[in-house]
N, C-alpha and C positions, 0 to 999 in steps of 0.2 A: 469371566474369556467368554463370554458371548456377548456382551457388548462388543469388543470389539471384532469378534464376524461379522454383527450385523454391519461395527464404524465401516470395515472394509467393504463389503456388500452395497451400503450405502455410496461408496465410494466410487465403487465400479460401475453403479447406476449411473451416479450424478456424471464422469467420463467418459458413458456412451451416449448418453444425452448430449452432453456438452461437442461430441464430434456431431451429432445429426447437427445440432442447433448450431457449430460453426461450417460446415458444410452449406447451409440453410442459408446464416448467415453471409457467407461469404457469395454467394449468388443471389443475393439484394442487395449487398454494397456496392457489388459489380452493375447490376441494373438501375442501385442507385446513381454509382456516380455518373454512369452511362444517362442516365437520365437528367441528372444534373448539370450534365456539361451541356446537352441537349439542350435546356430549358438557357443553361448560358448563355449558350450560344444564337437563342430565336430570343429571349429578352432584350438584350445589351451584346453589341459588338467588342465593347470596351474590356470585357473581361477573356482573360485571354488565357490559352489552357493549360498555363500553369498552374492559375487559380483554381481551375475546374481539379485539376492532379490533388491541389492541394486540402479541395474539401472532401475529395474521394480518401483519401490516406486518412484524414480527421473523421469522420465516417467507421473508416474501418479501424479506425484506433478505438474511436467509443462502443465499439462492438467488442472489441479484443479485450475491453476495459468489464464490457457486462458480463463478457465468457471466465474471468480470472473471476469475478467478483461469486457468481455462481462455484463457484469451487473454493472459496472461503470457507473455514469449518469455524467457525466461534464460538468462543469459550462456553462452557455453561456461566451458571451465574456462582454457579461453587468454585469452579475454575478461577473466576475472575474476580470473587475475593480474596482467591488465596494471591492468587498473583498482586493484586492491589495491598494486601498486607506485606505480603514478599519485601513489596516497591519499595515499599516506607520504610520498612526496618533497616534496607539495605542504605537507603537515604540517610535515617537519623547515623546507622553506624560510621557512614563517611564521613558525616558532619561532625562527627565527637572523635574521628581521629585528625580531620584537619586544624580542627580547635585546638587539640593536645599538640599538633605538629608546630602549631602558629603558636602556640604559649608557650615552647620549647626554645622556637628562634628566640624569641624578644628576650627571654631571660636568658641566655648566652650572648645575645647582642650587649644587654643591659651589663652583667659577667667582666664581658670581654673590652668595652668600652667605659665602663661604669657611671654610665651617662642613667638618669631617671628621665622615662619619657613617658 
């Protein structure tokens, strides 16, 4: 039970840190997008406002990805081992079931058509 409480507490702390980071990231992205649009305008007039806006959106997207990756709860080594074993077992069971169904259909077709193939 203590482990769950620690996880909840750390999740709350991570969310509060994320809120602080996202507000700082939003301000930084706004500054970067305005700086990048000013830079784009000063360096070359061929870059349109639309392209600068796309860059700003892309930087915002990267900031969002970074913040989401901090929220991810990665499995422990033991959990990963259990999940992998369960996945392999499910694949084996599905493979055997498919093989049995295929064999059954083949035998039905051979019986129905009296052909050997």
